[in-house]
SEMILO-502323 format. One record per residue: residue number from 1; residue in one letter; x, y, z of N, C-alpha, C, O, CB in turn. Coordinates in nm, 3 decimals. Glycine has a CB too. Example, Ala and Ser with C-alpha at 12.3 -4.5 7.8 and 13.67 -1.06 7.14 Angstrom:
<rs>
  resi  resn     n_px     n_py     n_pz    ca_px    ca_py    ca_pz     c_px     c_py     c_pz     o_px     o_py     o_pz    cb_px    cb_py    cb_pz
     1     A    1.319   -0.569    0.780    1.230   -0.450    0.780    1.320   -0.330    0.780    1.424   -0.332    0.846    1.131   -0.447    0.905
     2     S    1.285   -0.225    0.708    1.367   -0.106    0.714    1.290    0.003    0.787    1.341    0.114    0.804    1.408   -0.060    0.572
</rs>
This chain:
<rs>
  resi  resn     n_px     n_py     n_pz    ca_px    ca_py    ca_pz     c_px     c_py     c_pz     o_px     o_py     o_pz    cb_px    cb_py    cb_pz
     1     X    2.989    9.904   -1.393    2.947    9.963   -1.323    2.746   10.018   -1.245    2.700   10.041   -1.133    3.026   10.030   -1.381
     2     X    2.703   10.016   -1.360    2.556   10.043   -1.344    2.503    9.938   -1.280    2.413    9.981   -1.209    2.482   10.066   -1.469
     3     X    2.520    9.739   -1.262    2.527    9.712   -1.223    2.556    9.639   -1.078    2.509    9.537   -1.028    2.523    9.735   -1.280
     4     X    2.631    9.714   -1.044    2.685    9.710   -0.906    2.617    9.837   -0.839    2.557    9.802   -0.738    2.856    9.713   -0.902
     5     X    2.608    9.972   -0.862    2.524   10.057   -0.844    2.386    9.971   -0.801    2.377    9.934   -0.683    2.521   10.145   -0.968
     6     X    2.314    9.950   -0.865    2.204    9.872   -0.859    2.175    9.798   -0.744    2.077    9.821   -0.674    2.206    9.795   -0.952
     7     X    2.299    9.664   -0.712    2.322    9.584   -0.621    2.342    9.685   -0.490    2.288    9.641   -0.389    2.438    9.491   -0.664
     8     X    2.414    9.817   -0.475    2.438    9.830   -0.364    2.269    9.906   -0.289    2.229    9.913   -0.173    2.585    9.914   -0.366
     9     X    2.203    9.958   -0.436    2.102   10.056   -0.427    2.002    9.984   -0.335    1.952   10.037   -0.236    2.043   10.102   -0.570
    10     X    1.967    9.814   -0.390    1.898    9.730   -0.308    1.977    9.645   -0.215    1.934    9.535   -0.180    1.820    9.653   -0.383
    11     X    2.053    9.675   -0.187    2.107    9.619   -0.076    2.158    9.509   -0.062    2.187    9.459    0.048    2.043    9.619   -0.003
    12     X    2.188    9.426   -0.239    2.192    9.274   -0.249    2.356    9.246   -0.257    2.430    9.240   -0.355    2.099    9.213   -0.394
    13     X    2.382    9.230   -0.116    2.551    9.202   -0.084    2.568    9.122   -0.183    2.627    9.160   -0.285    2.607    9.127    0.064
    14     X    2.511    8.976   -0.167    2.556    8.870   -0.208    2.600    8.905   -0.408    2.676    8.843   -0.481    2.427    8.749   -0.159
    15     X    2.529    9.003   -0.431    2.552    9.019   -0.576    2.695    9.139   -0.567    2.790    9.125   -0.644    2.385    9.086   -0.665
    16     X    2.693    9.196   -0.516    2.816    9.304   -0.504    2.933    9.203   -0.499    3.018    9.183   -0.585    2.813    9.416   -0.354
    17     X    2.916    9.142   -0.376    3.033    9.033   -0.331    3.049    8.956   -0.462    3.168    8.970   -0.492    2.988    8.919   -0.192
    18     X    2.994    8.888   -0.549    3.010    8.840   -0.659    3.091    8.901   -0.763    3.180    8.830   -0.809    2.907    8.821   -0.694
    19     X    3.076    9.030   -0.812    3.144    9.101   -0.889    3.264    9.156   -0.805    3.227    9.260   -0.749    3.057    9.199   -0.950
    20     X    3.308    9.145   -0.794    3.435    9.182   -0.698    3.540    9.092   -0.682    3.556    9.003   -0.598    3.397    9.204   -0.563
    21     X    3.617    9.134   -0.784    3.745    9.037   -0.782    3.793    8.974   -0.664    3.800    9.044   -0.563    3.857    9.102   -0.825
    22     X    3.842    8.811   -0.655    3.870    8.733   -0.522    3.989    8.803   -0.481    4.012    8.769   -0.365    3.897    8.564   -0.535
    23     X    4.068    8.879   -0.518    4.223    8.933   -0.488    4.181    9.035   -0.408    4.265    9.075   -0.327    4.326    8.987   -0.620
    24     X    4.062    9.096   -0.409    4.010    9.231   -0.281    3.916    9.210   -0.262    3.857    9.316   -0.240    4.001    9.384   -0.300
    25     X    3.845    9.117   -0.254    3.699    9.138   -0.208    3.696    9.096   -0.060    3.750    8.996   -0.012    3.589    9.047   -0.298
    26     X    3.625    9.187    0.004    3.632    9.134    0.119    3.540    9.061    0.181    3.444    9.057    0.104    3.655    9.209    0.182
    27     X    3.511    8.988    0.295    3.437    8.915    0.306    3.295    8.891    0.335    3.236    8.784    0.349    3.483    8.882    0.348
    28     X    3.234    9.055    0.345    3.114    9.065    0.360    3.092    9.231    0.384    3.170    9.289    0.459    3.070    8.967    0.471
    29     X    3.016    9.282    0.337    2.980    9.413    0.366    2.846    9.449    0.435    2.749    9.392    0.385    2.985    9.476    0.252
    30     X    2.823    9.519    0.526    2.737    9.618    0.574    2.617    9.663    0.529    2.557    9.741    0.604    2.791    9.706    0.579
    31     X    2.545    9.622    0.382    2.493    9.704    0.280    2.372    9.745    0.353    2.322    9.849    0.312    2.470    9.635    0.137
    32     X    2.298    9.670    0.479    2.190    9.700    0.552    2.216    9.765    0.684    2.151    9.744    0.787    2.119    9.589    0.567
    33     X    2.299    9.831    0.673    2.358    9.923    0.822    2.277   10.053    0.857    2.196   10.115    0.789    2.529    9.988    0.800
    34     X    2.315   10.070    0.957    2.187   10.221    1.034    2.322   10.302    1.026    2.440   10.275    1.048    2.085   10.209    1.261
    35     X    2.230   10.447    0.971    2.140   10.421    0.873    2.174   10.414    0.790    2.288   10.458    0.770    2.062   10.473    0.853
    36     X    2.091   10.349    0.674    2.075   10.271    0.559    2.048   10.408    0.430    1.940   10.464    0.407    1.929   10.146    0.590
    37     X    2.153   10.430    0.377    2.187   10.554    0.244    2.071   10.477    0.175    2.030   10.361    0.173    2.377   10.563    0.136
    38     X    2.036   10.597    0.121    1.912   10.606    0.028    1.956   10.649   -0.095    1.959   10.772   -0.107    1.802   10.701    0.076
    39     X    2.018   10.535   -0.262    2.059   10.591   -0.328    1.961   10.643   -0.421    1.842   10.612   -0.426    2.145   10.534   -0.359
    40     X    2.043   10.755   -0.520    1.950   10.839   -0.559    2.021   10.878   -0.727    1.946   10.938   -0.804    1.932   10.972   -0.434
    41     X    2.089   10.860   -0.750    2.127   10.854   -0.905    2.282   10.827   -0.869    2.345   10.848   -0.766    2.090   11.012   -1.013
    42     X    2.317   10.771   -0.995    2.452   10.735   -1.099    2.482   10.826   -1.214    2.420   10.807   -1.319    2.433   10.594   -1.172
    43     X    2.552   10.902   -1.208    2.638   10.949   -1.371    2.789   10.855   -1.387    2.867   10.842   -1.293    2.700   11.161   -1.365
    44     X    2.808   10.802   -1.502    2.914   10.725   -1.562    2.990   10.866   -1.596    2.933   10.949   -1.668    2.869   10.611   -1.697
    45     X    3.110   10.890   -1.547    3.211   11.041   -1.614    3.296   10.978   -1.694    3.311   11.037   -1.801    3.317   11.146   -1.497
    46     X    3.351   10.889   -1.683    3.403   10.845   -1.813    3.458   10.681   -1.771    3.471   10.631   -1.660    3.537   10.962   -1.873
    47     X    3.486   10.609   -1.935    3.489   10.431   -1.942    3.611   10.498   -2.016    3.621   10.597   -2.089    3.346   10.297   -2.034
    48     X    3.723   10.381   -1.953    3.847   10.393   -2.078    3.879   10.267   -2.063    3.878   10.220   -1.949    3.992   10.501   -2.064
    49     X    3.908   10.193   -2.163    3.950   10.061   -2.089    4.065   10.029   -2.194    4.069   10.017   -2.316    3.816    9.927   -2.071
    50     X    4.171   10.019   -2.074    4.330   10.002   -2.071    4.387    9.895   -2.214    4.451    9.924   -2.315    4.374    9.916   -1.898
    51     X    4.353    9.819   -2.187    4.335    9.697   -2.290    4.280    9.600   -2.269    4.220    9.619   -2.163    4.427    9.646   -2.332
    52     X    4.258    9.481   -2.312    4.163    9.352   -2.344    4.066    9.282   -2.219    3.969    9.206   -2.212    4.268    9.230   -2.395
    53     X    4.176    9.374   -2.107    4.148    9.297   -1.988    4.146    9.365   -1.849    4.138    9.317   -1.736    4.243    9.196   -1.984
    54     X    4.157    9.491   -1.892    4.162    9.602   -1.776    4.127    9.746   -1.784    4.171    9.815   -1.876    4.288    9.610   -1.733
    55     X    4.031    9.805   -1.673    3.935    9.906   -1.757    3.940    9.979   -1.642    3.978    9.929   -1.536    3.773    9.862   -1.823
    56     X    3.891   10.140   -1.656    3.846   10.219   -1.576    3.732   10.293   -1.586    3.719   10.362   -1.687    3.920   10.279   -1.559
    57     X    3.619   10.294   -1.477    3.556   10.373   -1.494    3.512   10.492   -1.325    3.513   10.469   -1.205    3.455   10.288   -1.572
    58     X    3.481   10.614   -1.408    3.506   10.740   -1.300    3.367   10.757   -1.323    3.317   10.782   -1.433    3.623   10.887   -1.331
    59     X    3.300   10.740   -1.205    3.154   10.766   -1.167    3.127   10.905   -1.054    3.213   10.978   -1.007    3.101   10.615   -1.094
    60     X    3.005   10.908   -1.035    2.929   11.015   -0.940    2.789   10.921   -0.888    2.700   10.874   -0.959    2.878   11.181   -1.043
    61     X    2.804   10.914   -0.752    2.692   10.836   -0.713    2.639   10.989   -0.592    2.692   11.081   -0.531    2.747   10.641   -0.632
    62     X    2.513   10.934   -0.613    2.447   10.995   -0.506    2.350   10.954   -0.419    2.279   10.864   -0.461    2.405   11.079   -0.543
    63     X    2.325   11.000   -0.297    2.260   10.953   -0.196    2.252   11.002   -0.110    2.343   11.068   -0.060    2.280   10.871   -0.164
    64     X    2.139   10.985   -0.061    2.087   11.050    0.107    2.103   10.979    0.257    2.115   10.859    0.284    1.923   11.065    0.106
    65     X    2.101   11.081    0.335    2.098   10.962    0.509    2.045   11.079    0.560    2.061   11.198    0.531    2.279   10.883    0.620
    66     X    1.974   11.017    0.646    1.852   11.071    0.721    1.834   11.203    0.644    1.856   11.310    0.700    1.874   11.094    0.893
    67     X    1.783   11.192    0.482    1.770   11.279    0.449    1.837   11.421    0.419    1.789   11.526    0.378    1.714   11.267    0.492
    68     X    1.977   11.379    0.458    2.083   11.479    0.400    2.134   11.438    0.292    2.180   11.324    0.292    2.193   11.508    0.480
    69     X    2.142   11.536    0.140    2.185   11.473    0.035    2.336   11.481    0.046    2.393   11.584    0.082    2.127   11.528   -0.089
    70     X    2.421   11.328    0.005    2.567   11.340   -0.022    2.597   11.283   -0.179    2.502   11.232   -0.239    2.653   11.249    0.098
    71     X    2.699   11.289   -0.230    2.769   11.267   -0.337    2.914   11.187   -0.332    2.997   11.249   -0.265    2.781   11.390   -0.386
    72     X    2.972   11.044   -0.396    3.101   11.015   -0.398    3.125   10.966   -0.485    3.072   10.856   -0.501    3.148   10.960   -0.320
    73     X    3.246   11.034   -0.622    3.277   10.995   -0.668    3.431   10.914   -0.631    3.512   10.942   -0.543    3.241   11.064   -0.734
    74     X    3.435   10.794   -0.747    3.522   10.716   -0.752    3.578   10.693   -0.887    3.505   10.700   -0.986    3.480   10.617   -0.695
    75     X    3.702   10.666   -0.896    3.767   10.584   -1.007    3.801   10.479   -0.953    3.872   10.454   -0.856    3.880   10.636   -1.075
    76     X    3.714   10.383   -1.065    3.729   10.236   -1.061    3.806   10.165   -1.121    3.831   10.208   -1.234    3.642   10.185   -1.087
    77     X    3.870   10.047   -1.085    3.923    9.984   -1.169    3.936    9.826   -1.128    3.966    9.774   -1.021    4.039   10.053   -1.196
    78     X    3.889    9.744   -1.309    3.796    9.667   -1.317    3.858    9.535   -1.385    3.909    9.567   -1.492    3.685    9.736   -1.385
    79     X    3.867    9.441   -1.368    3.989    9.317   -1.466    3.861    9.253   -1.514    3.747    9.240   -1.467    4.130    9.175   -1.357
    80     X    3.931    9.211   -1.641    3.793    9.101   -1.747    3.844    8.972   -1.682    3.964    8.984   -1.658    3.808    9.087   -1.978
    81     X    3.790    8.836   -1.641    3.882    8.732   -1.622    3.739    8.660   -1.656    3.622    8.691   -1.633    3.982    8.709   -1.467
    82     X    3.827    8.505   -1.750    3.677    8.426   -1.800    3.568    8.470   -1.857    3.461    8.408   -1.853    3.612    8.375   -1.710
    83     X    3.584    8.583   -1.914    3.450    8.668   -2.014    3.380    8.764   -1.914    3.286    8.829   -1.961    3.308    8.546   -2.084
    84     X    3.401    8.776   -1.828    3.333    8.847   -1.700    3.425    8.951   -1.625    3.542    8.923   -1.598    3.291    8.732   -1.588
    85     X    3.354    9.105   -1.582    3.412    9.222   -1.539    3.428    9.174   -1.379    3.324    9.119   -1.341    3.316    9.365   -1.574
    86     X    3.505    9.179   -1.301    3.518    9.221   -1.181    3.564    9.351   -1.137    3.641    9.408   -1.214    3.580    9.147   -1.135
    87     X    3.532    9.412   -1.022    3.559    9.539   -0.927    3.668    9.430   -0.915    3.666    9.308   -0.930    3.447    9.611   -0.780
    88     X    3.797    9.549   -0.872    3.906    9.547   -0.780    3.888    9.651   -0.699    3.837    9.608   -0.596    4.035    9.551   -0.838
    89     X    3.906    9.781   -0.692    3.939    9.887   -0.614    3.900   10.031   -0.684    3.873   10.054   -0.802    4.087    9.874   -0.584
    90     X    3.905   10.105   -0.593    3.898   10.225   -0.661    3.958   10.365   -0.583    3.997   10.357   -0.467    3.753   10.238   -0.695
    91     X    3.959   10.456   -0.636    4.014   10.582   -0.551    3.905   10.658   -0.566    3.856   10.697   -0.672    4.154   10.661   -0.598
    92     X    3.851   10.688   -0.393    3.716   10.763   -0.350    3.733   10.882   -0.317    3.828   10.926   -0.252    3.645   10.712   -0.243
    93     X    3.631   10.950   -0.366    3.658   11.099   -0.262    3.520   11.151   -0.278    3.473   11.189   -0.385    3.792   11.237   -0.323
    94     X    3.435   11.147   -0.118    3.347   11.145   -0.086    3.309   11.260    0.019    3.401   11.328    0.066    3.341   11.036   -0.065
    95     X    3.167   11.287    0.061    3.110   11.373    0.145    3.051   11.265    0.246    2.930   11.286    0.256    3.006   11.476    0.072
    96     X    3.095   11.148    0.332    2.998   11.083    0.345    3.004   11.115    0.518    3.114   11.141    0.567    3.008   10.932    0.275
    97     X    2.901   11.112    0.593    2.886   11.160    0.718    2.968   11.099    0.793    2.974   11.126    0.913    2.768   11.154    0.766
</rs>
């Protein structure tokens, strides 16, 4: 989760997509869209490994757009394949503009 956050914060679309499971991965992202968010913090609230190959992570990410502060809370699902964890999807609660 922390590496995906860093990918978003750096605008590294290729990295974020590479950590996304092929079954749910979008064709592209608009990480450098305007106005671009400035990511200011990540707090992992909960991590729960459901079995050997499935886990959930609940987190809060904070960011600013045009100087205004926002937060996004998500419970994400991950799956492990060939020793690597991939993001599947998540339930998001945010206050994006």
